[in-house]
N, C-alpha and C positions, 0 to 999 in steps of 0.2 A: 697727524699723530692719532687722532681718534678714529680716522678712517682705517688706518692700518690695524688698530686694536679691534675694531668691529669686524674687519675682514678675518682676523685670526680667530675670533670667537665664533664667527659664522662657519669657518672651516672646521673647527672642533665640533660644533653642533652637527654639521653635515656628516662628519665621520661617525659620531655617536649614533645618528639616525640610521646610517647605512649598516652599522654594526648590528643593530637589532634584528635586521632581516637577512643577514649574510649567511651564506653556506660555509662549509669548511674551507673550500678553496678560496672563497672571497675573504674569509677571515685571515687566511695565510697571506694573501696579497696585501690586505689592509695592514697587517702586522709589519710586513716588510716595508711598506710605504711609510708608515709612522716611524719605523726605525731609521729609515733614510732621512726623513725630515728632521729627526732629533739630532742627527750627527753623532758626536761622540757618545758612547753608551754610559759613561760615568761622569757625573758633574753635579753642580749645585741643583739642577732641575730634578735629578733622580732622588734627592733627599727631601724635596718639598720645601726647601728653604725660602723661595720667593713667597709661597702661600703662607708660611709661618710668620715671616716678617710683615706681610700685608695684614694678617690677622692681628698681630701684635699692635700695629699702628691703628687699625680700626678699633680694637678693644680699648686702647688707652684714650683715643680721641673721643670715644663714646662715654668712657668712664669719667673723664674730667668734668664735663658739665652736669653730672648727675646731681650733685649737691644743690646747685642753682635751680635745676629743673624740678627737683623735689620740693624746694621751698616754694617755687611758683605754683606747682600743682596743688600742694597742700594748702596754700593760702586761698586759692580759688575754691577748693572744697571745704574751706573753713575748718580745717583740722589743725591741731596744735603743732607748732614747729618742732617740738621734741620728737615727733614720730618720723622726721625726715630720714633718720638713720635706717629705719626699717624699709623705707622706700628705696634708698640707695642699695641696700643689701639685696632686696628682691629683684630690682632691675639689673643689678650686676650679675646675679645668678642666672637670670634669664638670658642676658647677652652672652655670658660664658657658655651656657648650654647650647644656644643657637650656634655660636662660633665653633664649639667642639664638634657638634654634629655635622656642620658644614665642612669643616676640615676633614673629617673622616670620610664623608661622601665625595669630596673632591679627590681624595686619595683613591677612591674606588672608581674614579672616572666618570662621575655624574656631572653632566653639564648643567643640570638644574641647580646643583649646589654651587656651581660657579656663578650662576645668575643670582642666587641668594647672597653670595659673598659680595658681589658688585652692588646689590641693593643695599646691603649693610654699609658699604663704603659711601654710597650716595646719601643714605640717611645720616651717617656720621658727618659727611660734608655739610649738610644743611644745618645740623645741630651745632657743629663747630663754628660755622660762619655766624649764626645767630648769637652764640655765646661770645664770640670775639667782638661783635658789634655792641653787645651789652657791656663788655669789658672796656671798650674804647669810649663809651658814653661817660658823661660826667656824673651821672647818678650813681648812688651807692646801692648795690643789690647784695643780699646775703649769698655767699657761695660764689661770688664772681671775683676773679683775679686775672689781671692782664698776663702775668707770667704763665699761669696755667693755660690760658687761652692760646698763647703763643706755642707752648709745648704741644697742645692739641693740634694746632696747625702743622707743626713740624712732623708729628706722628702721622697725620693724615697725608702729608706730602710723601713720607716714607712709604706708606701704603700704596699711594697712587703710582709712585715710581716702580714699586715691585709689581703691581698689576700690569703696568704697561711694558714691563721688561721682556726681553727675548727669553730670559730664563723662565719666567712664568709661563710663557707660551710653550716652551719646550717641556716644562713640567706637565702641562695639560696633555701634550702629545704623549708623554711617557705614561701618564695614568690611563689614557685611552689605549695605548699599546698593551699595557698590562691587563686592561679590561678585555681586549680582544683575545689575549692569551688565555685568560680564565674562561672565556666563552668557548674558545677552541678546545680547551681541555674538557669542558663539560660536554661538548658535542661528540668528542671522540670516545667518551666512556661508554 
């Protein structure tokens, strides 16, 4: 499963690299190759639905443990617990900003943005697992709830299923196809 996923990402990365040095004829061939690999021209992949659901899963699974993480960090820094809301708002805005820029850049065909998206998913996985372990422990921690931890796991699973799906791969091919098209238009002007 992971081998197929890494092969797909490597293929998209290779296409993106070849696109940067391609001539007009090579871009035409690349565009035709990507269109053939995508298959049907219209579908879920053309709307970016897999990336949107994946981002939703990552965002929610990162947002759920923020209260607990805020309490932990503020207690280490010897700050009052009342300022945890400011922590949660600032971190949530940061995550939303990173996710928004990442989604925009994935839509433009940036493979670096796909790597950032996967890095956010891995970061979310680590944080969700730690939060789940705290929720399963018998100790009482502020901001820890087993139901919330399970929702975080479910949302992370949704994100993982979307990232590993064929529709996500076809969406990446579609964004690379559009990137080749834009580059071709720029070269012919």
